[in-house]
N, C-alpha and C positions, 0 to 999 in steps of 0.2 A: 504494500500500500504506500509506495513512495509518493512524494508530492504532498503528503499530509503535513499539516502544521502542528508543531510540538512546542511546548513551552518548557524550558529548563529553569528552575528556580534554585539558585545556590548562591551563597554569599562569598564563595571562594572563586576568584577569577580563573585560576588554573583549571578548576573543575568545569567551569562554564566553557572555557576554550576547548578542552578535551572533548566534552560531550557534544558541543556544537560541531567540531570537526568530524567526529564519528558519524553523527546523524546527518550532517550535510552530505558527507561522502556516500551515505546510503540513500540519498534522494529526498530527505525530509527537509521541510522549511522550518528552521529553528528560530525561535524567539527566546530571549534570555531576560531574566530579572534577578536582582540580588536581594529582594525583600518581598514580603507579602504585599506591601503597598504598590510597588512597581508591577508585580504580577497581576494584581487586580485591574490595574489600568489596561494592561495588555489583554487580559481575558475579556474585558468589556468592549475592546475595540477590534479584536481579531477573532476569527472563527477557528478555534483550536479543538483538536480531538483528544489530546493527551498532555498531561503535565508530569514531569519528573520533579518531585517536590522534596527538597532537602528538609529534613526534620529540624535541624539546628539553624534557625534564621535569626537575624537581629530583630528586635521588636517582637512582632507576632511570630511565634514558631510555626513550623510547617503543619503540625497536627491541628493546632487551633485554627489555622487558616483553612485547612481542609474541612474541618467541621463547619465553618462559616459558609464555605462554598456549597456544601451539601444541603444547607438550609435554603439555598437560593435555587428555585426551579430553573433558572436560566442555565445552570450548570449541571443539571441532572444527568446528562449523557457524557459529561467530561470524565475521561479515564485519568485517575490520579495514582501515580506510583510513588510511594515514599522511598526516599534515599537517605542513608545515614552512614557516617563513618564511625559512629559510636554504638555499634551493634551490641546490644545486651539482651539477655534472656527476657522475653516478654515484649520486646520492641515491635516485633511483627504483629502480635496480637493487638497492641496499642494502636498501631497504624491502621489495621483493619477496622478496629472499633471506631476510630475517628472518621472513617469513610474512605480510606484509601482502598484501591482495588488490588494492590499488590505491594511488595516490599523488596528493595534491593539494598544490600550492604556494600559499602566501599571497602576495598577497591572494587570497582565494577569490572566485570569481565568484558572488556571492550570488543572482543570478537563475537561474543554471544549477544551483546546488547541490541544490535539491529534486528535480529530474529525475535528476541524477547519483545521488542516494541511492535514489530509486525504482527506477532501473535495476539497481542492485546488489542491492536487496532482491528484485526480481523474478527475477534470475538466480541468487541464492543464492551460497554460497561456492564459489569455484573452487579445486580442489585440484590441485597439480602432481604 
């Protein structure tokens, strides 16, 4: 499903650049944000299918932001994948409970990422 628009939300510039390079090379149109506030502006102005959401963001964290997006009907079909470098026991469950559709821990397997994204785009949003 190349050509799809994806948002990467991460406050670490090197992570943004790496994910953008991988996803652009796979044919995705990539938008980036370093905070929940920046991400919300992009989400309101662009038609996006999927968000890679860092859990540790300045200000509003990724899980709180995901919960707020899930309360807004405008984003009911948006696929949200939690991403974190501080993977601890129970984090996956917390991410899913917040409304994320899946969970990735860093370092991300860069070879598998395009297929992982394609699988989620093909399946669409899973609602519980």
